C-alpha positions in Angstrom: 101.1 126.7 152.4 102.6 126.0 155.8 102.7 128.9 158.4 106.3 130.2 158.9 106.4 129.1 162.5 105.4 125.5 161.6 107.9 125.4 158.8 110.7 126.5 161.1 109.6 124.0 163.7 109.6 121.1 161.2 113.0 122.3 159.8 114.5 122.2 163.3 113.1 118.7 163.9 114.6 117.5 160.7 118.0 118.9 161.5 117.9 117.4 165.0 116.9 114.0 163.7 119.8 114.1 161.1 122.3 115.1 163.7 121.2 112.4 166.1 122.1 109.8 163.4 125.7 111.0 163.1 128.5 109.1 164.7 129.5 112.2 166.7 126.1 112.5 168.2 125.9 108.8 169.0 129.3 108.9 170.6 128.2 111.9 172.7 125.0 110.1 173.7 127.0 107.0 174.6 129.3 109.0 176.8 126.4 110.7 178.5 125.0 107.3 179.2 128.2 106.4 181.0 128.1 109.7 182.9 124.5 109.0 184.1 125.5 105.6 185.4 128.4 107.2 187.3 126.1 109.9 188.6 123.9 107.2 190.3 127.0 105.8 192.0 128.1 109.2 192.9 124.9 110.0 194.7 124.8 106.7 196.5 128.4 107.2 197.8 127.8 110.9 198.3 131.3 111.7 196.9 132.8 112.5 193.6 132.7 114.8 190.6 132.1 113.8 186.9 133.5 115.5 183.8 133.0 114.6 180.2 135.2 115.3 177.1 138.2 116.7 178.9 140.8 118.1 176.4 144.2 118.0 178.1 146.9 120.2 176.6 150.2 118.4 176.3 153.7 119.8 176.4 154.2 118.7 172.8 151.4 121.1 171.7 148.9 118.2 171.1 145.9 117.3 173.2 144.6 114.2 175.0 140.9 113.7 175.2 139.4 111.9 178.2 135.8 110.8 177.4 134.6 110.6 181.0 136.5 111.4 184.2 135.1 110.4 187.6 137.0 112.1 190.5 136.5 110.2 193.7 137.9 109.6 197.1 139.5 106.4 195.7 141.3 108.3 193.0 140.8 109.2 189.4 138.6 106.9 187.3 139.6 107.6 183.7 137.1 106.2 181.2 137.7 105.5 177.5 134.3 104.8 175.9 134.0 102.8 172.7 130.7 102.7 170.7 131.5 99.6 168.6 128.9 97.0 167.6 129.9 93.4 167.1 132.3 90.9 168.7 135.3 92.5 170.5 138.6 90.6 170.8 141.7 92.0 172.5 144.8 91.5 174.7 146.4 94.1 176.9 149.8 93.2 175.3 148.7 93.7 171.7 148.9 97.0 169.8 145.6 96.4 168.0 142.2 94.9 169.1 139.6 93.6 166.7 135.9 94.1 166.2 134.1 91.5 164.1 130.9 92.5 162.3 128.2 90.5 160.4 128.5 91.5 156.7 125.7 89.6 155.1 125.4 86.2 153.5 127.4 84.4 150.8 127.2 81.1 149.1 129.4 79.6 151.8 127.3 81.0 154.7 127.5 84.2 156.8 130.2 86.7 155.9 132.0 88.7 158.6 134.3 91.7 158.5 137.2 92.0 160.9 138.4 95.6 161.7 141.4 96.4 163.9 141.4 99.4 166.2 144.1 100.8 168.5 144.4 99.1 171.9 142.1 101.2 174.2 144.1 100.1 177.2 147.3 101.7 175.7 145.3 104.7 174.6 143.9 105.3 178.1 147.3 104.7 179.7 148.5 107.7 177.7 145.5 109.7 178.9 146.3 108.9 182.5 149.9 109.9 182.1 148.9 113.2 180.4 146.3 113.8 183.3 149.0 113.3 186.0 151.4 115.6 184.1 148.8 118.3 183.9 147.8 118.0 187.5 151.5 117.7 188.5 150.5 115.0 191.0 150.9 111.2 191.0 147.3 110.5 192.1 146.1 106.9 192.1 144.2 106.3 188.8 142.0 103.5 187.5 141.7 102.8 183.8 138.2 101.8 182.7 137.4 100.8 179.1 133.7 100.8 178.4 131.8 99.4 175.4 128.2 100.1 174.5 125.8 97.2 175.0 125.8 96.7 171.2 129.3 95.3 171.6 129.9 91.8 172.8 133.2 91.4 174.7 133.9 88.0 173.3 137.6 87.5 174.3 139.4 90.1 176.4 142.7 89.4 178.2 143.7 92.2 180.6 146.0 91.4 183.5 146.8 94.8 185.2 144.9 95.2 188.5 143.9 98.8 187.9 142.5 98.2 184.4 138.9 97.2 183.8 137.1 96.4 180.5 133.3 96.2 180.7 130.0 97.0 179.0 127.8 99.9 180.1 125.6 97.4 181.9 128.5 96.2 184.0 129.9 99.6 184.8 128.1 100.0 188.2 129.4 96.6 189.3 133.0 97.6 188.4 132.6 100.9 190.3 131.4 99.1 193.4 134.3 96.7 193.2 136.8 99.6 193.0 135.0 101.3 195.9 135.0 98.3 198.1 138.6 97.1 197.4 140.5 100.4 197.7 141.1 102.9 200.5 140.5 106.7 200.2 143.3 108.7 198.8 141.5 112.1 198.2 139.5 114.3 200.5 136.3 116.1 199.4 138.3 119.3 199.3 140.9 117.8 197.0 138.2 116.4 194.7 136.7 119.9 194.4 140.1 121.4 193.7 140.9 118.9 190.9 137.4 119.4 189.5 137.8 123.2 189.4 141.1 122.9 187.7 139.9 120.5 185.0 136.4 121.9 184.4 137.5 124.7 182.0 139.1 122.0 179.7 135.6 120.7 178.9 134.5 124.0 177.3 136.6 123.4 174.2 136.1 125.0 170.8 135.3 123.3 167.5 138.8 124.3 166.3 140.4 122.4 169.2 138.3 119.3 168.4 139.4 119.4 164.7 143.0 119.8 165.7 142.7 116.8 168.0 141.3 114.7 165.1 144.0 115.9 162.8 146.6 115.0 165.4 145.2 111.4 165.6 145.3 111.2 161.8 149.0 112.2 161.7 149.8 109.6 164.3 148.2 106.9 162.2 149.5 108.1 158.8 146.3 109.8 157.7 144.7 106.7 156.2 143.8 104.7 159.3 141.5 107.0 161.3 138.2 108.4 160.3 138.2 112.2 160.6 134.4 112.1 161.4 134.2 109.6 164.3 137.8 108.5 165.0 137.3 104.9 164.1 139.8 103.0 161.9 139.5 103.3 158.1 139.5 100.0 156.1 140.1 99.3 152.4 136.9 98.3 150.6 135.7 97.6 147.1 132.5 99.1 145.6 130.0 96.4 144.9 127.6 98.3 142.7 126.9 101.5 140.9 129.1 103.5 138.6 132.1 102.9 140.8 131.7 99.1 141.0 135.1 97.4 141.3 136.9 100.5 142.5 138.7 100.5 145.8 138.3 103.1 148.5 138.8 103.7 152.2 135.6 103.4 154.3 134.9 103.9 158.0 134.9 100.6 160.0 131.9 102.1 161.9 129.7 101.7 158.7 126.8 101.9 158.5 126.8 104.2 161.5 129.4 106.3 159.8 129.5 106.7 156.0 132.7 108.6 155.6 134.8 107.4 152.6 138.1 108.5 151.2 139.2 107.8 147.6 142.4 106.0 147.0 
């Protein structure tokens, strides 16, 4: 029989391993990876403050979540991080972008699945507007959409000069470009002031997070967004088992997220 201390230790390890496989944990890890890259630039430039998961209250009573915020002398770098795997296609002018995933083989060759998701440029534009309203200041802001290195930015059409779409590996290059091509608009004192004002908004409760997910679900008619990881839901048909042939809603982030909703 295992000693109690060893049993507790093994139980904790199992719980941690299970948690690390969840979409929420992977999203958090991905955002931390972005923050670490930013921190290297921050140290090199000796200026800037970094915040993750900033929940901004809106006048409507809803919230806007900023994944990563880099407050610099050049302005506010507002980062929307996506953890998709597959080929990414999107235009700034379109409401939806697409992620294409390999879905096995068929008699005719390889099968692919195409899943739409809300235009992250539009999404981050709303975040920037909410941020300026909360700060009550029209501070210069840059919109950065980052994808994990598991995603392949196959065809991205973005024309706005202050919007950047890149992989995690390209983020430092984008930061240097912003730094080299723009003049200072904030002092170190102003950076500290903004950081102190926004920092409490990162210490959010589980209830606030759940309300934020519910808000997104309402916006997309409850059937389009996964309540676990926030990715789009897609209609699927069970291929085997007792439910073979039945249709259901499954998360487009499968197999990373296994949430399903019966029709």
